[in-house]
Each structure stands twice: as structure tokens, then as C-alpha cells.
Steps between C-alpha positions, in 0.01 A plus 500: 500500500456370853177571688427469869124452534336556840167318507188561714533168685831620644727302270778644285613355169812595307511411133690583183298621198639526148231732363301791644199410713214688664355456850195348327731227366630441853143476635425219255824325587457519876121469539537235771683752720222760470204429733314807368487682168808710431408864435825694506875463526816671613816489291805590709266653757321720245125449435438393141222371275470127449571530126836674553780344296792375709831471314768537770597343833258608771280399791127463434231494769161363394220665701140412573222704661666483844760751381386865531618598153343194336177578686497854363582374150199269514272778623622738228455241227157401629403869509591532131289192424211647700525841332487340156200283592309797646567713196405227254187404695373844603651736243792746498326749733483249787789639706644286778649610831697252713389639836647287781566150627198314638405137571843376382458675168456843344186709531444673167248752380368531143346824383170368369141564602467178704713200588324163492577134563448435129772750410739325740429166331554649154830663594635180658399294196672747270817485711499121494467508122819709483677258733393210278630686194824569691516856366859630507595795720772730368697749700697807400715717726409866452619832642286732710459731199384208287260394776341847510474497119327161514265619774397803294291259289314313768638574845354689791634830628619323815711256299665783309542707815685213667781518243504879514530515878719196580835600349667174603245300299694498172385171344207261482385191312245541221323164481265381226261207459312475171457875469446573872785720627583606854798637689642286782803525724580130536561239233192324370460132412575395140145390418146462630545124541679563829192672647260212545433544873248778571131570536273801461202581719281805546540675834278796588565768238804332350676175411742282691791366297618209714810282466718267710659616822872440567405267786364255238587595139316200355143614558280809518399519868140472609314828498488678834268793568700796637232759565697691763807519276287630210346766724845601627626549145186700424564721802863547395385603152270757658791631710719531191230689313472739797874560474499528120746215467381187317806404291874510565531785252270709723732440795808573288357831385435607859857414597650675196298813578598477868129476570497174695484637856124540498474145364707371793287686753173387341618140495592514868174673591299225328695241696430677827131532413478126433682411823260723692200331333630157602555619857140625511374163374687325781354744753144468370512120485662482847771261378779404741744286296629688193693267269724651228665287232646544155790393278860612538568874471137602529572751776324302772692652790449862393133436433449327836655790689303760304185303576587505870529879485161534331344265757633725774354805325151351542550413864639146487832397652629211288768253602737427210652152465680303231460128441879476458530507879301177512745292299572160645842471658727350238573209733128413489460514122465174307723469190348391169597181318819670376601618846410865430302730727207689347510852642228630266218253561235517770667200664774741614249690720420402858124504437419360843675780686363762262141382549537472876641852534252666261205349686654600833540860384145508364378381842687781678768271640874556504723337237878474487548599135824352360767667294669271249880516493600417143864455601436229759187372328288508814226702669586731790241550773461742787548824305139570391247395762178662381126521540236703319150615577192393307506802268856448374560324166809293428666576164696197375723512193654195333496291183263240648246750631223389263560127532195372694714239675698770681193633680261204496509498883383864517130594457429613141285789618810666645702500176548764232724392211698736276687398186768742379685509169619767254274494192523757226268594215775728366580327173799537271264532204174344385657158449759489780417488870738542793546161670440521875773241553760721332399802709532294819837360400636851442377603846670199655820546302537859623414414861728193507792711384431778750419298811680169450787585269381245245597530137234511230623160383423345838149650506428384143635154578273462804190646333371173345496330842324805648236479227461125548439555872238766423314259272468257791471724806337826388315512168262208572357695795450850360130423446467473879556877532230740611675786327784550250755778548690599188844616613608619156636855489420625152834677467716231659668341196636840398647524851626142525683534167765727652581240766452179302673584173862510631440181700380317188778644284755355744405145397753377244439281192684216676235480773195280442272784618624727220215431256234569764682820596497605134127430480440723801727773361297489179185541708647802681571671166129578475526742794653843546679492835393722789836608636376721785272290720507735800131582443402144602361497854698316766204272576452399136497130423770552238729634777508146640708410194703809406567609859401795714195337658389595851294179515759235409858472620 
């Protein structure tokens, strides 16, 4: 058989093999081409386990943590290792919930009387013992009926309800490590020896299970306190409890019973209440420069315009601006060492003009606010000559809003910083969270198709570069925020499914984005689709993506 092996360093090797091999054999053979540990593979564009036997001509992709599927495989496998260690260390009644992402890891809760630093040390030691023993991990494909039968022994009602409500969820993987069994929806690693990069630490009333980030798969990143993010997740959990919707099965049941309209209205009302609270904070603190930033598809524009409306309700007359209008003219941009222009970095912004005009406006002077023409690549002046009085705030939306360098020439006492991102506490089940990144990509995929005519393949292809830009330009500055706005609509994935599913299904097996499309389609199987979304208000953040917004063109 002839194999084409695509390696992580970008090289491709074609070789004839006389006997069957596994991807694990290929890893050993091509170690020098693998800068990071290989965690997953694709065989003819299908995600497979590393111990899969290969006995026919095919193309094999070896994947490390930088690949989304490999990342999820590592997290699933590490979760199984963690569950086993907790159960062995604390007893079979110590139930674990994987709550949400936090501090480049997973925030977990264990149902015991108290969580201590000593318990964290004991669990980590137990996990490292299993890694040293290289305990094997087996995997069996089971039907939904078999999954429910398995869950009758030890599963929660929410896990069983997921299979009963999500009719498209017909299969799952039953994984086992030395007696510890758990259902997963991605392939796990063949053994515990692959899971040597992690650490455990106590955090508040739970534990952080931390592991490498795709930006550097070779090391567990330094711990970073994310108090505001934790509090935002806690607030979201409170909101979900108010709405009686904590797990995906709760949402599915409301959709199946045609009882989701109240959920939609409650979700929107909570958003409006939060926007109004932020507006009042700005009023009470007499802030003049309101800076809004967040990652792609967070709903920044809709939020900014809703905030402007709430500011007007309490007697303020905000001026709304976007930092995009302060791009440097392309002729003035300096190419990098490869001759490319960086349109995402702060270097693309005319900080001097921005600072000069913001200070002029704050002083009551006139400013000729530019409009950036993306076709010609230059600013146009003379169309927006403005001035404001001393009571008017300026609302500024853009990806660099929280970067201190953007506004270092403006007095700090004038600034109010808002970070926006969709974060959900709505979990698939006790051991599976909903990744914020996946929710954002679905938003972007639907909007790109509707407003730019882009295929799902194009959006998926560009997503890694979008994420890389966020790691540099946005995420390092979220701690600068005075307040966090969670733009998640609790019901939104059930709405997005209707729009995203046909776009993802259009990607063919011959396209390199096929495997990622299949991963996202698997994710969408958890949700019952809301077909009639007419109940969603026309100023909802989700309207920015599915259409029908009165706030965004």
C-alpha cells in the first residue's frame, strides 16, 4: 500500500508499505517532522484514533494540539484521566462537573464538602501515576439506545435526556481506562502516556484542570487570574437557573414542546437589563471615552448601538465611532519582513490622529472625523465635522479598544472599558462544555454567508488566522476591562443550527475543511433546531448574524 503522510512541519512524504501500519507507527518513524506531540490523525480526511490499522492506500494527516479536533481529543482524554483520579482519591460519590473554560484550562466542580489545596495535590499525583503506568484507553462505538442503557447505571438525568431529546445524536464513543468509563463524542488517545502535560490547582470552590494552549502546545501556560471571567460565568449560570435551562437537554425540551418563546424573551430582557446597568455606571462615573472590544463575532456593533440607546434614555447623547475609520492609509503602512501588510495589528491604526481628535472632542473643539474607504484603502475627510459638549460621551468600538497603547495619550480618568464575548454555562452534559470558540465560529459562518457570500469552507479556512490575531490583539487585554458583557443568547445555537447546517453540509470530502465541518456538524447534533425564529426581537444581538437587525446593516 502507498501512503501519503502530511506532517505538522508542513512536509509531505509518500512511501510504500508492505504490511499494515498505524498512525502511532508513523509518529515513531517521522518524529523529526513533529515539533509537538501528535494527538490525533485524519485518514482520507476522516478523524481517527492513533491506533487505527491502515491497510490500504490513503492520505494520513498527523495532528498536534494546534488542530481543533486534536485539541478536543486531548481534553476528552485528560477529562477521563481526571475523573478516574477523582473517583479513586475521593470515592465513587465524588461527582465531577466540567463547568466552563477558565485560565486556559477547565474549571471543574467536585461534589464534596470542601475543596482544598491538598486534594488538588493528591488528584494531580494520582493522575501522574496513571500517566507513568501508561494505562490503556479503549473505545467502543455505541448506539444512542446503548448509551442510555449504559447511563442507567451511573449517568445523570441530563445525560440520558440528551439522547432522548436530540434525535440526530445516534452514536457516541464509550471510553474506558482501568475501569473508569465515560461517554465522549470525539476519539480519545490510545493511552495515558500521551497526557503528560497538565496541572491541577484549587480555585475558589472548584478545581482548575489546566493544559497546553494551541499557541504553544509544548508547555502548560503560566496561571493567570481571571476574576472577571469567573464572575461572568457565575452570572450566566444564575441567568440560566432563572430560565430553567442549565443543560442542552433543557433547551431541547423547550423547543420540542414549542415552549421556547418565553426563554427567548427572558434572555433578551436580561441582556437589556445588563446594558442598562452598564449605561448607568457610565453616567454615575461621568466617563467620556467608552471603549468596547472583544473577539470576532461577539456582537460588538449591536451591543455598542444598544448601549447608545440606553445612554440616551438616561439623558446622555453619545457619539458613536469605530476605530476602523482610523486605519492608516494603505500607502502609509509599513510591510513586514515578508512584504505583507498587517491589517489586524495596532500598527494599522493611525493612533496619532485618533488621539488628537479624541482630545479635541473632549475639549469641545471641532474634529473632522474620517471615514475609511476600504476599496481605495484611504481615509476620506470633510463628511463628518463634529463637536460635542462636555456632557456627551464618545462610544468607540473596535478590536483594539482595550489595548492601552491606543489611548495612552488620553487621560485615564475619562475612560470606561467594556469587554464583550459570548460565554455560556449551558453545558452539553456534566462532562462536556460548549466551547465559546465554536459558538463564535458558527455566528461568523452564518453572517459571512449572508452578508459576504462566503462559503463555509472559506470561513473555516480563515478561522485559524482570526484566532491567532485574537491571541495577540484582544485576549491579552481583557483584564483591562471595567466591565464584562456576555453577549451569549441562551437559545442561539438552536437558532444558528438551521442556518449553519446546510452550509457545513455543502463542504465535500475532497475539501481540506471537510473534517472540521464534520466536527461542527457533530456538535450541532446535540441541539433541536428552532425553525421559527420570528419571536427574536429585531434589536437582538443574534440578529446581527442571522439577519433582520435594525441596528446592523
